[in-house]
C-alpha positions as CSV (number, residue, x, y, z in Angstrom):
1,X,53.0,164.9,75.8
2,X,49.4,164.5,77.1
3,X,48.2,164.0,80.6
4,X,47.3,160.5,81.8
5,X,46.0,158.7,84.9
6,X,48.2,156.2,86.7
7,X,49.1,154.7,90.1
8,X,52.3,155.5,91.9
9,X,52.3,152.1,93.7
10,X,50.0,149.7,91.9
11,X,51.3,146.8,93.9
12,X,49.3,148.0,96.9
13,X,46.2,146.4,95.3
14,X,47.5,143.0,96.3
15,X,46.4,143.9,99.8
16,X,42.7,143.9,98.9
17,X,42.0,140.2,99.8
18,X,44.0,140.4,103.1
19,X,40.9,140.6,105.3
20,X,39.4,137.5,103.7
21,X,42.7,135.6,104.2
22,X,42.7,136.7,107.8
23,X,39.1,135.6,108.3
24,X,39.9,132.2,106.8
25,X,42.9,131.7,109.0
26,X,40.8,132.6,112.1
27,X,38.0,130.3,111.1
28,X,40.5,127.4,110.7
29,X,41.9,128.2,114.1
30,X,38.5,128.2,115.8
31,X,37.6,124.8,114.2
32,X,40.6,123.3,115.8
33,X,39.4,124.2,119.3
34,X,37.0,122.1,121.4
35,X,34.8,125.0,122.6
36,X,31.1,124.5,122.5
37,X,29.6,126.3,119.5
38,X,26.0,127.6,119.8
39,X,23.9,127.9,116.7
40,X,22.8,131.3,115.8
41,X,19.1,130.2,115.9
42,X,19.5,129.5,119.6
43,X,21.2,132.9,120.2
44,X,18.4,134.8,118.5
45,X,15.5,132.4,119.6
46,X,14.2,134.8,122.2
47,X,14.9,138.0,120.3
48,X,11.9,137.7,118.0
49,X,11.8,140.5,115.4
50,X,15.0,142.1,116.7
51,X,17.0,139.4,114.9
52,X,16.5,141.0,111.6
53,X,17.6,144.4,112.8
54,X,20.8,143.0,114.4
55,X,21.7,141.1,111.3
56,X,21.0,144.2,109.2
57,X,23.4,146.2,111.5
58,X,26.0,143.5,111.0
59,X,25.7,143.7,107.3
60,X,25.9,147.5,107.3
61,X,28.9,147.3,109.6
62,X,30.6,144.8,107.2
63,X,29.9,147.0,104.2
64,X,31.4,150.1,105.9
65,X,34.5,148.2,107.0
66,X,35.1,146.9,103.5
67,X,34.5,150.4,102.0
68,X,37.0,151.9,104.4
69,X,39.5,149.1,103.6
70,X,39.2,149.5,99.8
71,X,39.5,153.3,100.1
72,X,42.6,152.9,102.2
73,X,44.2,150.5,99.7
74,X,43.3,152.9,96.9
75,X,45.0,155.7,98.7
76,X,48.1,153.5,99.3
77,X,48.2,152.8,95.5
78,X,48.8,156.5,94.9
79,X,46.3,157.5,92.2
80,X,47.6,160.4,90.2
81,X,47.2,162.5,87.1
82,X,50.5,163.0,85.3
83,X,50.5,166.3,83.5
84,X,53.2,167.9,81.2
85,X,54.6,171.0,82.9
86,X,56.9,173.6,81.4
87,X,60.4,173.2,82.8
88,X,62.5,176.1,84.0
89,X,64.5,177.6,81.2
90,X,68.1,176.5,80.8
91,X,71.0,178.5,79.4
92,X,72.9,175.7,77.7
93,X,76.0,176.7,79.7
94,X,78.2,174.7,82.0
95,X,80.4,176.6,84.5
96,X,83.1,175.3,86.7
97,X,84.4,177.5,89.5
98,X,88.0,176.7,90.2
99,X,89.0,178.3,93.5
100,X,92.4,178.5,95.2
101,X,92.4,176.8,98.6
102,X,96.1,177.5,99.5
103,X,97.4,178.8,102.8
104,X,97.7,182.4,101.6
105,X,93.9,182.6,101.5
106,X,94.1,182.9,105.3
107,X,95.3,186.5,104.9
108,X,92.9,189.1,106.4
109,X,93.3,192.0,104.0
110,X,89.7,192.5,102.8
111,X,86.8,194.0,104.7
112,X,83.3,192.5,104.6
113,X,80.5,194.4,106.2
114,X,83.1,196.6,107.9
115,X,85.0,193.7,109.4
116,X,88.5,192.5,108.5
117,X,87.9,189.2,106.8
118,X,90.0,186.3,105.4
119,X,90.3,186.1,101.7
120,X,88.7,182.7,101.8
121,X,85.6,184.1,103.5
122,X,85.4,186.8,100.9
123,X,85.6,184.2,98.1
124,X,82.8,182.2,99.7
125,X,80.5,185.2,99.9
126,X,81.3,186.3,96.3
127,X,80.9,182.7,95.1
128,X,77.6,182.3,96.8
129,X,76.3,185.6,95.4
130,X,77.4,184.5,91.9
131,X,75.7,181.1,92.3
132,X,72.4,182.7,93.3
133,X,72.3,184.6,89.9
134,X,73.1,181.5,87.8
135,X,69.6,180.1,87.4
136,X,69.5,178.0,84.3
137,X,73.3,177.2,84.4
138,X,74.9,174.0,85.5
139,X,77.7,174.9,87.9
140,X,80.4,172.7,89.4
141,X,83.1,173.5,92.0
142,X,86.8,172.6,91.9
143,X,89.2,173.5,94.7
144,X,93.0,173.3,94.5
145,X,96.0,173.6,96.7
146,X,98.8,171.0,96.6
147,X,96.4,169.1,94.3
148,X,92.9,169.6,92.9
149,X,89.7,168.0,94.0
150,X,86.1,168.0,92.8
151,X,83.9,169.6,95.5
152,X,80.7,169.5,93.5
153,X,80.0,168.0,90.1
154,X,78.2,170.4,87.6
155,X,74.5,170.5,88.5
156,X,71.4,172.7,88.3
157,X,71.1,172.3,92.1
158,X,73.0,175.5,92.9
159,X,72.1,175.4,96.6
160,X,74.0,172.1,96.8
161,X,77.0,173.8,95.2
162,X,76.8,176.7,97.6
163,X,76.7,174.3,100.5
164,X,79.9,172.6,99.2
165,X,81.5,176.0,98.8
166,X,80.8,177.1,102.3
167,X,82.0,173.8,103.8
168,X,85.5,173.8,102.3
169,X,88.4,174.7,104.6
170,X,91.9,175.8,103.9
171,X,94.4,173.0,104.4
172,X,92.2,170.2,103.2
173,X,94.5,169.3,100.4
174,X,97.7,171.2,101.4
175,X,98.7,174.8,101.4
176,X,100.5,175.2,98.0
177,X,99.0,176.5,94.8
178,X,98.6,174.0,91.9
179,X,96.9,176.4,89.4
180,X,97.7,174.2,86.3
181,X,96.3,171.1,88.0
182,X,93.1,172.9,89.2
183,X,92.5,174.2,85.7
184,X,93.3,170.8,84.2
185,X,90.7,169.1,86.3
186,X,88.1,171.7,85.5
187,X,88.8,171.2,81.7
188,X,88.5,167.4,82.1
189,X,85.1,167.8,83.7
190,X,83.8,170.2,81.0
191,X,85.3,168.1,78.2
192,X,82.6,165.4,78.8
193,X,79.8,168.0,78.9
194,X,77.4,168.3,76.0
195,X,76.7,172.0,76.8
196,X,76.9,174.5,74.0
197,X,78.9,176.9,76.1
198,X,81.6,175.9,78.6
199,X,83.3,178.3,81.0
200,X,85.9,178.1,83.7
201,X,86.1,180.8,86.3
202,X,89.6,180.5,87.9
203,X,90.4,182.4,91.0
204,X,93.8,182.5,92.7
205,X,95.9,184.8,94.9
206,X,99.4,183.6,94.1
207,X,101.7,181.9,91.6
208,X,101.8,178.3,90.5
209,X,104.0,176.5,93.1
210,X,102.8,172.9,92.9
211,X,101.3,170.3,90.6
212,X,102.2,168.3,87.5
213,X,100.5,170.5,84.8
214,X,101.8,173.9,84.0
215,X,99.3,176.7,83.7
216,X,100.5,177.4,80.1
217,X,99.8,173.8,79.1
218,X,96.4,173.9,80.7
219,X,95.7,177.2,78.8
220,X,96.5,175.6,75.5
221,X,94.3,172.7,76.3
222,X,91.4,175.1,77.0
223,X,91.9,176.8,73.7
224,X,92.0,173.4,71.9
225,X,88.8,172.3,73.6
226,X,87.0,175.6,73.0
227,X,86.5,176.2,76.7
228,X,86.6,179.8,77.8
229,X,88.6,180.6,81.0
230,X,88.0,183.8,82.9
231,X,90.7,184.4,85.5
232,X,90.6,186.4,88.7
233,X,93.7,187.4,90.7
234,X,92.8,188.2,94.3
235,X,95.1,190.2,96.6
236,X,95.7,193.7,98.0
237,X,98.9,195.6,98.4
238,X,98.8,195.5,102.2
239,X,100.6,192.9,104.3
240,X,98.7,193.5,107.5
241,X,97.3,190.6,109.6
242,X,99.6,188.1,108.0
243,X,101.4,185.6,110.2
244,X,105.2,185.7,109.9
245,X,105.2,182.0,109.4
246,X,102.9,182.2,106.4
247,X,104.6,181.9,103.0
248,X,103.1,184.6,100.7
249,X,103.8,183.7,97.1
250,X,104.1,186.6,94.7
251,X,101.0,187.3,92.6
252,X,101.4,186.1,89.1
253,X,98.9,188.3,87.3
254,X,100.7,187.8,83.9
255,X,100.2,184.1,83.9
256,X,96.5,184.3,84.7
257,X,96.0,187.0,82.1
258,X,97.7,184.8,79.5
259,X,95.5,181.9,80.4
260,X,92.4,184.1,79.9
261,X,93.7,185.6,76.6
262,X,94.7,182.1,75.2
263,X,91.1,180.8,75.7
264,X,89.2,183.9,74.7
265,X,88.3,184.8,78.3
266,X,88.8,187.9,80.4
267,X,91.1,188.5,83.4
268,X,90.4,190.5,86.5
269,X,92.6,191.9,89.2
270,X,90.8,192.3,92.6
271,X,92.6,194.6,95.0
272,X,89.7,196.5,96.8
273,X,86.2,195.9,97.8
274,X,85.0,198.1,94.9
275,X,86.8,195.7,92.6
276,X,84.8,192.9,94.1
277,X,81.5,194.6,93.3
278,X,82.6,195.3,89.7
279,X,83.7,191.7,89.3
280,X,80.2,190.5,90.3
281,X,78.6,192.7,87.7
282,X,81.1,191.6,85.0
283,X,80.5,187.9,85.7
284,X,76.8,188.4,85.4
285,X,77.3,189.5,81.8
286,X,78.9,186.2,80.7
287,X,77.5,184.9,77.4
288,X,74.8,182.3,77.3
289,X,73.2,180.3,74.5
290,X,69.5,179.7,75.0
291,X,68.2,176.2,74.7
292,X,64.5,175.4,74.7
293,X,63.8,173.4,77.8
294,X,61.6,170.3,77.2
295,X,58.4,169.9,79.2
296,X,58.6,167.6,82.2
297,X,55.9,165.3,83.5
298,X,54.6,166.4,86.9
299,X,52.2,164.1,88.9
300,X,49.1,165.6,90.6
301,X,48.4,163.3,93.5
302,X,44.8,162.2,94.1
303,X,45.4,159.9,97.1
304,X,44.1,162.5,99.7
305,X,40.6,162.1,98.3
306,X,40.1,158.3,99.0
307,X,42.1,158.7,102.3
308,X,39.9,161.6,103.4
309,X,36.7,159.7,102.6
310,X,37.9,156.6,104.5
311,X,38.7,158.8,107.5
312,X,35.2,160.5,107.3
313,X,33.5,157.0,107.2
314,X,35.5,156.0,110.3
315,X,34.6,159.1,112.2
316,X,30.9,158.7,111.2
317,X,30.9,155.1,112.4
318,X,32.5,156.1,115.6
319,X,29.9,158.8,116.5
320,X,27.1,156.6,115.3
321,X,28.3,153.9,117.7
322,X,28.5,156.3,120.6
323,X,24.9,157.5,120.0
324,X,23.7,153.9,120.0
325,X,25.2,153.1,123.4
């Protein structure tokens, strides 16, 4: 690709004759009035040699006005030089974070920065940290409870995914745990992806208690599609700060480990803050296939130059008029 010159809004040039149209309309309106018109020869009869100077000033003023107008129209048309620019490298990997949004994620059995924190908040912080290190990956976000929902489609705009992650709240789609449905939706999203490497990172803190798809069936589908699933079981051995009304499902580490094994992924059990830090380091080592990123065309805007020149002419005319008075 080579650079070239173009206009961002070439239709702006249709505005060039507008002053002539306005002058013609005003002239037609004046001719319809009955006011007495005085010939210019009478007006300048007693001015002698000054007439030429006045007419010269009028011509100069007209030229300046037209120059300012044309420069303004040129600026509105958006002149630009379009140049090929190297794009950011891409990994060729699509990742879907499938996160548990069930009621048990309310439990406060982790500490974050020395403060007792809900599991959901811990997940948000870990997820946000993970996203910040995924430059070059396309990442999507699936949340699941009674049913799954797509919180963010796979995108290179990782800040948008992080915003979606921080905005989700427990109870949005129920309080049960549909692991199979959450994984199934993630696989459906990645199935349509042309990426060379497709990964699901599935995090839950309980057993499958809802949904229409069993975790085992979803795991076999992942294997068939060639999509690797890394599973994370979150939960400590303490029962402190848990409401008596909260139903706390038993952790099903075996099922999550089987899902990871069937798809060629890894499984993690997070019970302490140290485990969280180790998890972040492990996720950073996920495989990636490098793809050469094509160059992209980036415009270099030139409109400030005619706009600045038009402004300079206006200011020069203003100060010249003030000196003349």
